[in-house]
N, C-alpha and C positions, 0 to 999 in steps of 0.2 A: 504494500500500500504506500502511496506517495506521502512523504512526510508533511507536505504542506496541508494535506487534508486532515491528518491526525492532529495537527497543532493549530488549526484555524480558530479555535475557541479560546478566549481569555477567561481567567477566573472572574466570577461575578463581582461587581463593585457593590458592597453593602452599605455604602454611605447614604444611599437614598431609600433604605428599607423603611417602610411605614410601621409605626407602633401605636399602641394606645394604652391608656392607664389601666392598671389592674382593677381599679374601682369600677370600670366599665365592663369587666369580663364576667361572663356567666360560667360558673364552675359546678362540678358534679360532686366534689368531696370537700367536706368541712371537718375540722378537727372534732367538733361536737359529735360527729357520727362515729368516731373511732371506738374500738373496744374499750370497755370500762373494766379494769381488773377487779376481781372480787376476792373475798377472803377464801382461804382454803376450804374445800368441800362446801360450796354454796348450795342453796336449794335449787331445784330445777328452774323455777321462775326467775331466780336471781341470775342463774346461768343464761337463760334465754334473753333477759333484758340486758345482760352485759355484752352480748354479741354486737358487732359493728352494725350500724343502721344503714346497711348497703346490701344490694344484690340479693343473694339467696338467704341471707340472715333475715332480711325483711320479708321475703317470700315465706320462710318458715313461720315467722310470727303471724303472717296473714292467713296461712293455712290453719294453724292452731286456732286462731281467733274465729275463723269461719266454722270450724267444727264445734267449738264451744257455743257460738251463737246459734247454730242449727239445733243443738241439743236444748238450749235454753228456750227457744221459741217453738219447739216441737216439730221441726222439719227433719226429714230423713237424711241420714248419712249412709250412703250406699257404697259398698266396696266391690270392685271387680278385680278378681285375683287370678294369677296364673299358678301353675303347679309349684314353682320354686318357692312361693310364699309358704305353702304347706311344708315343703321339704326343709325349709329353714327353721321349722319349729314354731311358727307364729300362730298356729290355730288356737292354742290356749289363750293367747292375748285377745284374739278376735272374739272368741267365745265369751270372755270376760266382758268385753265391750258390748256384746249382744245382751248379756245378762243385765248390764247396767242401763240398758236402753239407749246407748250412744250409737251403736250400729244397728240400723233398721233392716238391712237386707244385705245378702252376700251373693254375688254372681261369680261363677267360676267356669273355667274351661274344663274339657273332659279329663285332661291330665291331672288337674288339681283334684278332681273327684276320685280318681284312682288312688292317688297318694293318700287322700283323706280316708278312703274306705280301707286301704291296707293298714294304715296306722291304727284304725279302730279295731280291725280284726286280727292283725298280726303283731302290731307294735313296731313294725319295721316297714320300710318302703324304699324305693329308688335303687334299682339294680344297676350293675355296670353294663351299660349298653354295648360298648365296644367288645367286651369279653364274650358276650352271648350272641352278638349279631352274626359273627362268622359262621356259627353252627346253625343259624336259623331258629334259635330258641329264645331270642329276645322277646320279652312280653308274654311268654307262653306259660306262666305260672297257672296251674290248673285251678286252684282255689279261687283266685281273684277273678279270672275269666268266667268261671261257672257261676259264682255267687252274684257278681255284678250284673251279668247278662240276665240271669233269672230274675233279679230284683227289678230290672228295667221292664222286662216282659210282664211281670206281675203288676207293676205300677201302671203300665199302659192299659191293662185290663180293668184297673180300678179308676182310670181317669186321672192319674196323678202326673205331675211333672217329674222330670228325671231326678231333680234334687230330692223331692219328697219321697219318691220311690226308693232311692238308695238309702236315705235316712230312715225310712220306715222299716226297711229290711234290717238295718243295723240294730234298731231298737227292738224289733220283734225277736231277733236272734240273740239278743243280749250280748252283743260284741264285747269282748273283755276290756276294751279301752274306749268306751263310749265318751268318756269325759274329754277325750282328745279330738273328737270328731265334730267338724262344722256341720256336716250333713245331719248327724244325730241331734246336734244343738238346735237346728232349725225345727225339727219335730218337737223337741221338748219345749222350746220357747214359742212355738207357733209363729216363727218368723220365716220369710222367704229365703231359702238357700237354693239357688238356681244353677243349673248346669247346661252348658252349651257345647254339644258334641259336634265335631267335624268328622263325617263318615270317613273312616280309613286313617284318621290321625291318631286314634287312641288304641292302645295295645289290646284292649278287650274286644275290639272289632275283628281281630285276627282269630278269634275262637269260634268253634262250631255253634255255640249257643247264641252268638250275636244275631239279633233280629233287627234288620234295617228299618222296618216299619215301626217297631216299638221305640227304637232309638230316635227316629225322626219325630214320632208323635209326642213323646215325653219331653224332648228338648224343645220342640216348637211350642208346647204349652208353657214351658218356662220362659220362652221369649215373650209370649203374650203377657205373662205375669210381670215381667220386667217393665213392659210398657205401662202397666197400671201403677207400679212403684214409681216410675219416673214422672208420672203425671203430678205427683205430689212434690217434686223437686223444686219447683219455682218458688221465688221469694224467700230464699234462705237456705235451701238444701245444699248438700255437698255430695259430689261423686268423686271417688278416688279409684283410679286405675292403677293397680299395683302388680307389676311383673307380668303383664300380658301385652305383647307387642303387636299382635295381629287379631286374634279371635275376639277378645273382649272389646277393643276399640271399635271394631266393625259392628259388633252386636249393639254396643251402646249407641252408636250413631243412628242406626236404623230404629232402635227402640225409642230413642228420644224424638226422632222425626214423627213416629206414629203417635207418641204421647202428645206432641204439639198438634198433630192432625186431629186427634180425637178430643182434646181438652177444650172446654169453653173458656178457661182462663189460660193466658199465655204462660208457657213453661219457660221462664226466663229469670234473670237475676239470681242465679245459683253459682256455686263455686265448683270448678272442675280441676282436678289435680292428677298429674301423672307422676308416679314414683317408680323408678327403675334404676338398674345399675348402669344402663346406657340409654340415652334418649334416641328414639327412632321416629320415622316419619308418621306412621299411622296414629300412635298415641298422641303425638303433638298436634296433628291436624284434627283427628276425629274426637279427641277428648278435650284438649286444652284450648285450641284455637277456634275451630269452626262453630262448635256449640255455643260459645260465649261472645264471639266478636260482635255480632249484630243483635244480641239478645240481652244486653245490659248485665252480663255476667262477668266473672273473673276466672282466669285460667292461670295455673301455676304448674311448674315442673320442678321436682326435687330429685337430684341424682345421688345415688348411693346404694350400698348393699342393704337388702331388705331386712336382714337380721339386726341391723343397727338403726336404720332410718325409721322403720315402722314403729318399733318400741319407743324411739325418741319422740316422734310426733305425738303418739297417743299418751305417753306418760306426761308430756307437757300439757296435753288436753286435760287429763285427770287432775293435774296439779292446779291448773287454772280454774277448773270447775270448783275444786275444793276451796281455793282462795276467794272465789267470788260468792261462795256460799250456795252454789247451784246444786240441785239434786242430781246425783249421779247413781241413784238407786243402790 
């Protein structure tokens, strides 16, 4: 390359740079918003208030406040969960929240129902997929496939949704670990625990006892039940999608649309939250953004491991309810 081309530019002369006073500048960060150190071993609420007043710390406070407010005014807090939430050992916490009247309904995908059912009946769940896939024996545990498919068929004959069918079977058979089961808690507390199956996506669909008509009938009934739940979401309710990146966000969007279609009152002004280890397209669009953008609602996303973030959020909720003197049953 010709040297005259490479060196035709001279360094910029900064003598004529325009500036303005800091008094005229709009800024995003002020020292008043910085973290406020606390004493050793602060209370949960002291810890929450000590966090910087920025970004996700503000979102965390907003989510906690939304759940507290929903409980105080009698609006539903609905959880949509994936299987990892159950595998992380969070069912006892969710059951406690259901018993306290804080969580009004739980929706789960098929994988979550399998983990929940196995915990209730076996006390264990979650096989090593890679180890059994090569032999073709992944998901082929006889007891799980037979009992769950039989429960779904029996439930379809009784006109039950899938969640109620599975929960009723656990209760009727006196599963040894009922206290660990969301499905059983739904029966005991008479609260909706709903299951959304994707044909071919769940291991029990590989068993001879699987009945596509019964699976479709019971899961579709649970979809219609979710529509009725979401009709009450407006003006203060909260929906949290936790650990489901595809199935529950899609189900929620359609159920919400039907709730708005069928409701005489607008289903708006609610809080939608996505909590997951990674943020992905469908939860952000179908839960956080689209349902709230034009409907006077609020959408948030909190990123982190379920076994840490879910207890953190709801322990903060319980602490705030106690501090405000609200009934948490």
